[in-house]
Structures are given as C-alpha cells and as structure tokens.
VODRENVEX-646421 format. One record per residue (C-alpha): residue number from 1; chain; x, y, z. Coordinates in steps of 0.5 Angstrom, whole numbers. Example, Ala and Ser with C-alpha at 12.3 -4.5 7.8 and 13.67 -1.06 7.14 Angstrom:
REM VODRENVEX-646421
+-----+-----+-------+-------+-------+
: seq : mol :     X :     Y :     Z :
+-----+-----+-------+-------+-------+
:   1 :   A :    25 :    -9 :    16 :
:   2 :   A :    27 :    -2 :    14 :
+-----+-----+-------+-------+-------+
***
This chain:
REM VODRENVEX-646421
+-----+-----+-------+-------+-------+
: seq : mol :     X :     Y :     Z :
+-----+-----+-------+-------+-------+
:   1 :   A :    98 :    22 :   -17 :
:   2 :   A :    93 :    21 :   -22 :
:   3 :   A :    89 :    16 :   -20 :
:   4 :   A :    89 :    18 :   -12 :
:   5 :   A :    86 :    24 :   -14 :
:   6 :   A :    80 :    20 :   -19 :
:   7 :   A :    80 :    16 :   -12 :
:   8 :   A :    79 :    21 :    -7 :
:   9 :   A :    74 :    25 :   -12 :
:  10 :   A :    69 :    19 :   -13 :
:  11 :   A :    70 :    17 :    -5 :
:  12 :   A :    66 :    24 :    -5 :
:  13 :   A :    61 :    23 :   -10 :
:  14 :   A :    60 :    17 :    -6 :
:  15 :   A :    59 :    21 :     0 :
:  16 :   A :    55 :    27 :    -2 :
:  17 :   A :    49 :    23 :    -5 :
:  18 :   A :    42 :    26 :    -2 :
:  19 :   A :    42 :    21 :     3 :
:  20 :   A :    37 :    24 :    10 :
:  21 :   A :    37 :    19 :    15 :
:  22 :   A :    34 :    19 :    23 :
:  23 :   A :    28 :    16 :    27 :
:  24 :   A :    20 :    14 :    26 :
:  25 :   A :    16 :    14 :    31 :
:  26 :   A :     9 :    13 :    32 :
:  27 :   A :     3 :     9 :    35 :
:  28 :   A :    -1 :     3 :    31 :
:  29 :   A :    -8 :     5 :    29 :
:  30 :   A :   -11 :    -3 :    29 :
:  31 :   A :    -9 :    -9 :    34 :
:  32 :   A :    -3 :   -13 :    32 :
:  33 :   A :    -7 :   -19 :    35 :
:  34 :   A :   -15 :   -22 :    36 :
:  35 :   A :   -17 :   -26 :    41 :
:  36 :   A :   -24 :   -29 :    43 :
:  37 :   A :   -26 :   -32 :    48 :
:  38 :   A :   -29 :   -38 :    49 :
:  39 :   A :   -33 :   -43 :    54 :
:  40 :   A :   -27 :   -48 :    56 :
:  41 :   A :   -21 :   -43 :    53 :
:  42 :   A :   -19 :   -35 :    53 :
:  43 :   A :   -15 :   -30 :    50 :
:  44 :   A :   -13 :   -24 :    52 :
:  45 :   A :    -8 :   -19 :    49 :
:  46 :   A :    -6 :   -11 :    50 :
:  47 :   A :    -3 :    -7 :    43 :
:  48 :   A :     3 :    -4 :    45 :
:  49 :   A :     2 :     3 :    43 :
:  50 :   A :     8 :     5 :    40 :
:  51 :   A :    12 :     4 :    34 :
:  52 :   A :    20 :     6 :    33 :
:  53 :   A :    26 :     5 :    30 :
:  54 :   A :    32 :     8 :    25 :
:  55 :   A :    29 :    10 :    17 :
:  56 :   A :    34 :    12 :    12 :
:  57 :   A :    33 :    16 :     5 :
:  58 :   A :    36 :    16 :    -2 :
:  59 :   A :    33 :    24 :    -6 :
:  60 :   A :    32 :    22 :   -13 :
:  61 :   A :    31 :    28 :   -17 :
:  62 :   A :    25 :    31 :   -19 :
:  63 :   A :    22 :    29 :   -12 :
:  64 :   A :    23 :    21 :   -12 :
:  65 :   A :    26 :    18 :    -6 :
:  66 :   A :    27 :    11 :    -4 :
:  67 :   A :    25 :     9 :     4 :
:  68 :   A :    28 :     4 :     8 :
:  69 :   A :    27 :     3 :    15 :
:  70 :   A :    27 :    -2 :    21 :
:  71 :   A :    21 :    -1 :    25 :
:  72 :   A :    20 :    -5 :    32 :
:  73 :   A :    14 :    -7 :    36 :
:  74 :   A :    14 :   -10 :    42 :
:  75 :   A :     7 :   -15 :    43 :
:  76 :   A :     5 :   -20 :    50 :
:  77 :   A :    -1 :   -24 :    50 :
:  78 :   A :    -4 :   -29 :    55 :
:  79 :   A :    -9 :   -36 :    55 :
:  80 :   A :   -12 :   -40 :    59 :
:  81 :   A :   -16 :   -47 :    58 :
:  82 :   A :   -20 :   -51 :    63 :
:  83 :   A :   -20 :   -58 :    63 :
:  84 :   A :   -24 :   -64 :    67 :
:  85 :   A :   -19 :   -63 :    73 :
:  86 :   A :   -14 :   -58 :    70 :
:  87 :   A :   -12 :   -52 :    69 :
:  88 :   A :    -8 :   -49 :    64 :
:  89 :   A :    -5 :   -42 :    63 :
:  90 :   A :     0 :   -39 :    57 :
:  91 :   A :     4 :   -32 :    57 :
:  92 :   A :     7 :   -30 :    52 :
:  93 :   A :    12 :   -24 :    49 :
:  94 :   A :    16 :   -22 :    44 :
:  95 :   A :    18 :   -17 :    38 :
:  96 :   A :    16 :   -16 :    32 :
:  97 :   A :    22 :   -12 :    27 :
:  98 :   A :    18 :    -9 :    21 :
:  99 :   A :    23 :    -7 :    14 :
: 100 :   A :    19 :    -3 :     9 :
: 101 :   A :    23 :    -2 :     2 :
: 102 :   A :    19 :     5 :    -1 :
: 103 :   A :    18 :     9 :    -7 :
: 104 :   A :    16 :    15 :    -6 :
: 105 :   A :    14 :    21 :   -10 :
: 106 :   A :    13 :    29 :    -6 :
: 107 :   A :    10 :    34 :   -10 :
: 108 :   A :    12 :    40 :   -11 :
: 109 :   A :    12 :    46 :    -6 :
: 110 :   A :    16 :    50 :    -2 :
: 111 :   A :    16 :    48 :     5 :
: 112 :   A :    11 :    43 :     5 :
: 113 :   A :    11 :    38 :     1 :
: 114 :   A :     5 :    32 :     2 :
: 115 :   A :     7 :    25 :    -1 :
: 116 :   A :     5 :    19 :    -2 :
: 117 :   A :     9 :    13 :    -3 :
: 118 :   A :     8 :     5 :    -5 :
: 119 :   A :    12 :    -1 :    -3 :
: 120 :   A :    13 :    -8 :    -1 :
: 121 :   A :    15 :    -9 :     7 :
: 122 :   A :    19 :   -16 :    11 :
: 123 :   A :    17 :   -17 :    18 :
: 124 :   A :    19 :   -22 :    23 :
: 125 :   A :    18 :   -23 :    30 :
: 126 :   A :    24 :   -24 :    35 :
: 127 :   A :    26 :   -26 :    42 :
: 128 :   A :    19 :   -31 :    43 :
: 129 :   A :    18 :   -33 :    50 :
: 130 :   A :    12 :   -37 :    52 :
: 131 :   A :    11 :   -40 :    59 :
: 132 :   A :     6 :   -45 :    60 :
: 133 :   A :     3 :   -47 :    68 :
: 134 :   A :    -1 :   -53 :    69 :
: 135 :   A :    -5 :   -55 :    75 :
: 136 :   A :    -8 :   -62 :    76 :
: 137 :   A :   -12 :   -61 :    81 :
: 138 :   A :   -12 :   -61 :    88 :
: 139 :   A :    -4 :   -59 :    87 :
: 140 :   A :     1 :   -61 :    82 :
: 141 :   A :     3 :   -55 :    78 :
: 142 :   A :     8 :   -56 :    71 :
: 143 :   A :    12 :   -51 :    68 :
: 144 :   A :    14 :   -51 :    61 :
: 145 :   A :    18 :   -45 :    56 :
: 146 :   A :    19 :   -45 :    49 :
: 147 :   A :    21 :   -41 :    45 :
: 148 :   A :    16 :   -43 :    40 :
: 149 :   A :     8 :   -41 :    42 :
: 150 :   A :     3 :   -46 :    41 :
: 151 :   A :     0 :   -41 :    37 :
: 152 :   A :     7 :   -39 :    32 :
: 153 :   A :     3 :   -40 :    25 :
: 154 :   A :     9 :   -36 :    21 :
: 155 :   A :    16 :   -33 :    24 :
: 156 :   A :    16 :   -29 :    17 :
: 157 :   A :    12 :   -26 :    13 :
: 158 :   A :    12 :   -20 :     7 :
: 159 :   A :     6 :   -15 :     6 :
: 160 :   A :     4 :   -10 :     0 :
: 161 :   A :     5 :    -2 :     4 :
: 162 :   A :     3 :     4 :     2 :
: 163 :   A :     1 :    11 :     6 :
: 164 :   A :     2 :    18 :     4 :
: 165 :   A :     3 :    24 :     9 :
: 166 :   A :     7 :    31 :     9 :
: 167 :   A :    14 :    33 :     8 :
: 168 :   A :    15 :    40 :    13 :
: 169 :   A :    22 :    43 :    12 :
: 170 :   A :    24 :    46 :    18 :
: 171 :   A :    31 :    49 :    19 :
: 172 :   A :    35 :    44 :    18 :
: 173 :   A :    31 :    38 :    19 :
: 174 :   A :    24 :    34 :    16 :
: 175 :   A :    19 :    33 :    20 :
: 176 :   A :    14 :    27 :    17 :
: 177 :   A :     8 :    26 :    19 :
: 178 :   A :     4 :    20 :    15 :
: 179 :   A :    -1 :    14 :    15 :
: 180 :   A :     1 :     8 :    13 :
: 181 :   A :    -3 :     1 :    11 :
: 182 :   A :     0 :    -5 :    10 :
: 183 :   A :    -3 :   -12 :     8 :
: 184 :   A :     0 :   -18 :    10 :
: 185 :   A :     0 :   -25 :     6 :
: 186 :   A :     0 :   -29 :    11 :
: 187 :   A :    -2 :   -29 :    20 :
: 188 :   A :     4 :   -30 :    24 :
: 189 :   A :     0 :   -32 :    30 :
: 190 :   A :    -7 :   -37 :    29 :
: 191 :   A :    -9 :   -42 :    35 :
: 192 :   A :   -12 :   -49 :    33 :
: 193 :   A :   -18 :   -47 :    37 :
: 194 :   A :   -19 :   -41 :    33 :
: 195 :   A :   -18 :   -36 :    40 :
: 196 :   A :   -12 :   -32 :    38 :
: 197 :   A :    -9 :   -30 :    30 :
: 198 :   A :    -6 :   -24 :    29 :
: 199 :   A :    -8 :   -18 :    23 :
: 200 :   A :    -7 :   -18 :    17 :
: 201 :   A :   -10 :   -11 :    16 :
: 202 :   A :    -5 :    -7 :    20 :
: 203 :   A :    -5 :     1 :    20 :
: 204 :   A :    -1 :     7 :    23 :
: 205 :   A :     1 :    14 :    25 :
: 206 :   A :     7 :    14 :    24 :
: 207 :   A :    13 :    22 :    26 :
: 208 :   A :    19 :    21 :    21 :
: 209 :   A :    24 :    25 :    23 :
: 210 :   A :    30 :    27 :    19 :
: 211 :   A :    36 :    31 :    17 :
+-----+-----+-------+-------+-------+
***
C-alpha cells in the first residue's frame, strides 16, 4: 500500500511540473532562398509567408524557462537554362522543419513580461521533389522527377538562435509575440552556377499562444 501511494505521489508530481503547451505561428522577415538571373540561366523563388508549429516550455523558478519548438515552412523555386538547341526547366517544392531549443529569461512584471531567449536550432528538409523538363529542338521533350534536387547542398544544418519578445498573460492564456534571429552554419541549397543559394541569416516574427 505504501509503495502504491509513493508511486501515485510521484506520478502526480511528474505531471504537475510547470509545463506549457501551445502553438507558434508567424511570418519570415527574410527570404529563405536567394536567386540570381544570368545570361543563359535563371532562378525564381517565392517566399511563403507563414511559419507554424507546436511549442512546449518548461517554466523554472526565477523567470527562467526551457523552450522547444517544431516550426514548419514550405519552400519552392524554379529554374531555366538555355543551350545551343536545348531548353531545360525545373520546378522544386518541399518543406523545412526547424527545431529551436532555447533557454529563456522573463523579466519581473505582473501582466506583461519582456523576455529574451537564446539557444541552438536544427533545420532539416522534407518532402523534396524536383521535376526537370528538357526540350531538344525541334520536338523532343524529356521529363525526370527526383527527390534530390541538383542544387541540394546539405539536407540538415544547425545554427545559433537569439530572440526577444513579451509574454502577455490573459486569463489562462499566454500570448508571446517575438522577433527571432538565426544564423545557420551551412546552406541547404547552393547551385553550381551561383544562381541559387539558401540564406544563412534568418529573421522571423512569431506569435506564441500557450496555456
């Protein structure tokens, strides 16, 4: 009986830790990809203006906390190149999952608490699909699909993250707008002709809603 009571107390203690769960959503303030137009080639990319994913935080004493996010964004780009009697076009789509692990400090306040955070992040690509169409004039066309784009440099990269925001406590919710900056250690994409590359400097605005 005593062992069972101790087990129950341990379970209650484990589940009563000050965890908060919720979602983060926002918009990128920088482009995921940089493109260049050349005389015989060209790349185009549209930055998808959303970032979204779940978040969890362990709230510690003295305003400290540890946060883990899983943020998703969609990416796409297209390219064309010209030869003497050929035209090659490509279309690439996929997604990027970002996993920031942050240490957070909230400044003392009652309702609105400014905070700063910093840590490391991992970013990995998923669902990459590239379709390449080659036209040999006058009337021959070949199409190929691949999950490893020609411009792919590194599927996973790590970086350093820092940010600042405010935590607004409204009833049972916490609203946390934040500006966040990440410096990635390597580029996901880098074309051989220099027409396409992924940015190593990333800024974004995020709004967290947790309870």
